[in-house]
C-alpha positions as CSV (number, residue, x, y, z in Angstrom):
1,M,85.2,153.2,82.4
2,E,81.5,154.0,82.0
3,Q,80.3,155.0,78.6
4,T,78.8,158.5,78.2
5,T,75.8,159.6,76.2
6,A,75.9,162.2,73.4
7,D,75.6,165.0,75.9
8,G,78.5,163.8,78.0
9,L,76.4,162.3,80.8
10,L,77.1,158.9,82.3
11,D,75.5,155.9,80.5
12,L,74.2,153.8,83.5
13,R,72.6,151.0,81.6
14,A,73.2,147.4,82.5
15,D,75.4,145.5,80.1
16,C,74.8,141.8,80.9
17,S,77.4,140.7,78.4
18,R,80.1,142.2,80.6
19,C,78.7,140.9,83.9
20,F,79.1,137.5,85.6
21,G,75.3,137.2,86.3
22,L,75.7,138.8,89.7
23,C,72.0,139.7,90.2
24,C,71.3,136.0,89.4
25,V,73.6,134.9,92.2
26,A,74.2,137.6,94.9
27,L,70.6,138.4,95.5
28,P,68.0,136.2,97.3
29,F,64.4,135.7,96.2
30,T,61.4,134.1,97.7
31,A,58.7,132.0,95.9
32,S,55.9,134.5,95.3
33,A,53.9,136.2,92.6
34,D,57.3,137.7,91.5
35,F,59.5,134.5,91.6
36,A,58.6,130.9,90.9
37,A,61.1,129.5,93.4
38,D,63.1,130.3,96.5
39,K,66.8,131.2,96.2
40,A,69.3,132.1,98.9
41,A,71.8,134.9,98.5
42,G,75.0,133.7,97.0
43,E,73.3,130.7,95.4
44,P,73.1,130.7,91.6
45,C,69.7,130.8,90.1
46,A,68.7,127.4,88.5
47,N,68.2,129.3,85.2
48,L,71.7,130.7,85.0
49,R,73.8,129.2,82.2
50,E,77.5,128.5,82.2
51,D,78.0,131.6,80.1
52,F,76.4,133.7,82.9
53,R,73.3,134.4,80.8
54,C,69.7,133.6,81.7
55,G,68.4,130.5,80.1
56,I,64.8,131.7,80.1
57,H,65.4,135.4,79.5
58,T,62.7,135.7,76.8
59,E,60.1,133.8,78.9
60,L,60.7,135.2,82.3
61,R,57.1,136.5,82.7
62,Q,55.5,133.4,81.4
63,K,57.6,131.2,83.7
64,G,56.8,133.2,86.8
65,F,59.9,135.3,87.2
66,T,58.3,138.7,86.8
67,G,60.6,140.1,89.5
68,C,63.6,139.6,87.3
69,T,62.0,141.7,84.5
70,V,61.7,144.7,86.7
71,Y,65.2,144.7,88.2
72,D,67.9,147.0,86.9
73,C,71.5,147.2,88.3
74,F,72.1,150.6,86.5
75,G,75.4,149.2,85.3
76,A,76.7,148.0,88.7
77,G,77.0,144.5,87.5
78,Q,79.6,145.2,84.8
79,K,81.4,147.7,87.2
80,V,81.9,145.0,89.9
81,S,82.7,142.3,87.3
82,Q,85.2,144.2,85.2
83,V,86.5,147.0,87.4
84,T,86.3,146.0,91.1
85,F,87.4,142.5,90.4
86,G,89.3,143.0,87.1
87,G,87.4,140.4,85.1
88,R,87.8,137.6,87.6
89,D,84.5,135.7,87.8
90,W,83.1,134.1,90.9
91,R,83.3,130.6,89.5
92,T,87.0,130.6,88.8
93,G,88.1,132.8,91.7
94,S,88.5,131.8,95.3
95,R,85.5,131.3,97.5
96,A,86.6,134.4,99.5
97,D,86.6,136.5,96.4
98,A,83.2,135.2,95.4
99,R,81.7,136.1,98.8
100,R,83.3,139.5,98.7
101,M,82.0,140.1,95.1
102,F,78.4,139.2,96.3
103,D,78.8,141.5,99.3
104,V,80.0,144.6,97.3
105,F,77.5,144.2,94.4
106,P,74.5,145.6,96.4
107,V,76.7,148.4,97.6
108,V,77.7,149.4,94.1
109,R,74.2,149.0,92.8
110,Q,72.9,151.5,95.4
111,L,75.6,153.9,94.4
112,H,74.8,153.5,90.7
113,E,71.2,154.2,91.4
114,L,72.3,157.5,93.1
115,L,74.4,158.2,90.0
116,R,71.3,157.7,87.9
117,Y,69.4,160.4,89.8
118,L,72.3,162.8,89.9
119,T,72.9,162.4,86.2
120,E,69.3,163.0,85.4
121,T,69.3,166.2,87.6
122,L,71.9,167.7,85.3
123,T,69.4,167.5,82.4
124,L,66.7,169.5,84.3
125,P,67.0,173.2,83.3
126,A,65.0,174.4,86.3
127,A,67.4,172.7,88.7
128,R,70.3,174.7,87.4
129,P,70.9,176.5,90.7
130,V,72.1,173.1,92.2
131,H,73.9,171.8,89.2
132,A,77.4,172.8,90.5
133,D,76.7,170.9,93.8
134,I,75.3,168.0,91.9
135,R,78.4,167.7,89.7
136,A,80.6,167.7,92.8
137,L,78.6,164.9,94.5
138,L,78.3,163.0,91.2
139,A,82.1,162.9,91.0
140,E,82.4,161.8,94.6
141,T,79.9,159.1,94.2
142,E,81.6,157.8,91.0
143,R,84.9,157.8,92.9
144,L,83.3,155.7,95.7
145,T,82.2,153.1,93.1
146,R,85.8,152.6,92.0
147,G,87.1,151.7,95.4
148,T,88.7,148.4,96.3
149,P,86.4,145.6,97.6
150,R,87.5,146.5,101.2
151,E,86.8,150.2,100.6
152,L,83.4,149.4,99.2
153,E,82.4,147.3,102.2
154,E,83.2,150.2,104.4
155,V,81.0,152.8,102.5
156,D,78.3,154.2,104.7
157,V,75.6,154.1,102.0
158,P,72.7,155.4,104.1
159,A,74.7,158.5,105.0
160,H,75.8,159.1,101.4
161,R,72.3,158.6,100.2
162,Q,71.1,161.3,102.7
163,R,73.6,163.8,101.3
164,V,72.4,163.1,97.8
165,N,68.7,163.3,98.8
166,V,69.2,166.8,100.2
167,L,70.1,168.0,96.7
168,L,67.5,165.9,94.9
169,L,64.8,167.4,97.2
170,R,66.1,170.9,96.3
171,A,66.0,170.0,92.6
172,S,62.4,168.7,93.0
173,E,61.4,172.0,94.6
174,L,62.9,174.0,91.8
175,M,61.2,171.7,89.2
176,R,57.8,171.9,90.8
177,A,57.8,175.6,91.9
178,G,54.2,176.8,92.2
179,A,52.6,173.4,92.3
180,G,50.7,174.1,95.5
181,R,50.0,172.2,98.7
182,R,47.4,169.9,97.1
183,K,50.1,168.3,95.0
184,E,52.1,167.2,98.0
185,R,51.5,163.4,98.1
186,R,54.9,162.3,99.3
187,G,54.7,158.8,100.8
188,A,50.9,158.7,100.3
189,D,49.0,155.4,100.6
190,L,47.3,155.3,97.2
191,I,47.2,151.6,96.8
192,G,44.3,150.7,94.5
193,A,43.3,154.4,94.3
194,R,40.9,155.5,91.6
195,L,42.8,158.2,89.9
196,R,41.5,157.9,86.4
197,G,42.0,161.3,84.7
198,A,43.4,162.8,87.9
199,D,45.3,166.1,87.6
200,L,48.7,165.2,89.1
201,R,50.8,167.8,87.3
202,Q,54.0,168.7,89.2
203,A,52.8,166.5,92.1
204,D,55.3,165.3,94.7
205,L,54.8,161.5,94.6
206,R,58.1,160.6,96.2
207,G,57.8,157.2,97.8
208,A,54.0,157.1,97.2
209,Y,52.3,153.7,97.2
210,L,50.5,153.5,93.8
211,I,50.3,149.7,93.7
212,A,47.4,148.7,91.4
213,A,46.2,152.3,91.3
214,D,44.0,153.3,88.3
215,L,45.9,156.1,86.6
216,T,44.2,155.7,83.3
217,G,44.4,159.0,81.4
218,A,46.0,160.8,84.5
219,D,48.0,163.9,83.9
220,L,51.4,163.3,85.6
221,R,53.4,165.9,83.7
222,G,56.3,167.2,85.6
223,A,55.6,165.0,88.6
224,D,58.4,163.8,91.0
225,L,58.2,160.0,91.0
226,I,61.4,159.1,92.9
227,G,60.8,155.9,94.8
228,A,57.1,155.7,93.9
229,D,55.8,152.1,93.9
230,L,54.1,151.6,90.5
231,R,53.6,147.8,90.7
232,D,50.5,146.9,88.6
233,A,49.5,150.6,88.4
234,D,47.5,151.2,85.2
235,L,49.1,154.0,83.2
236,T,47.0,153.5,80.1
237,D,46.9,156.7,78.1
238,A,48.4,158.6,81.1
239,D,50.7,161.6,80.3
240,L,54.1,161.4,82.1
241,T,55.8,163.9,79.9
242,G,58.4,165.7,81.8
243,A,58.0,163.5,84.9
244,F,61.4,163.1,86.6
245,F,63.3,160.6,88.7
246,L,61.2,157.8,87.1
247,T,63.4,154.7,86.5
248,Q,62.9,151.9,84.0
249,P,62.3,149.3,86.8
250,Q,59.4,151.4,88.1
251,L,57.9,151.7,84.6
252,D,58.5,148.0,83.9
253,S,56.4,147.1,87.0
254,A,53.4,149.0,85.8
255,R,50.9,148.5,83.0
256,G,50.4,150.9,80.1
257,S,49.5,151.3,76.5
258,A,50.7,152.8,73.2
259,G,48.9,155.9,74.2
260,T,50.9,156.4,77.4
261,R,53.2,159.4,77.0
262,L,56.6,159.0,78.6
263,P,59.6,161.2,79.5
264,G,62.8,160.7,77.4
265,S,64.6,159.1,80.4
266,V,62.8,155.8,80.0
267,T,61.6,153.5,77.2
268,R,58.2,151.9,76.6
269,P,58.2,148.3,78.1
270,A,57.9,145.6,75.5
271,H,55.4,143.7,77.7
272,W,52.9,146.5,77.5
273,A,52.2,145.5,73.9
274,A,52.0,141.9,74.8
275,G,49.4,142.5,77.5
276,F,51.4,141.2,80.4
């Protein structure tokens, strides 16, 4: 069973101690600025130890594996390891079980990401008009994550994501009521944009490309950041108080400072202090 927070909401944090290193095996990566080597899907990372832990966890950035530091399964790893497969790991189980485990992990990960957004919506007072529908869809999504491997392989994730998105869009509208047309930047190409000190309060930045954008001192209070690409964006001294649908991986991919003000749904990345 998932743990819950003090307010009764799902705790969707990854617990690597209860996972069989699924993200280190199931997912592929290509040698690039994010990964120091190539790895095929289903192939264990060379840094994965026998105990399913990462052998260079404290040195990932220094050794060229920045991509690993900005990944979050939202608790899907332990769900697949301990619930879907009942604690049977891919090393000791059959090859067929291992392949199926690697196939269903991305499915459960996507469903857990949706659970993350649905759960956050229940904490947004302005979104109260959709809370009843959110709770119903939250329960349905959680039920899907507990299916058998065969049932999980048959889940139509895009169709389910669309149903969730309809409610998330409505919640965003309620949260940003009165923001005005100038704050509609959904999907905008803002790569490398000079937005130092910009007034982006209650802006719709869903899916916006903010790669390497200069957001130093920008006002992002109450902005919708779902799916925004913040890789290498400079959030030094920016104010993200009340920003919603911002996930830890998004924040981990950006740069910031001790002066960056954050919503309570995320934590300040440790590498900000280290200057990485």
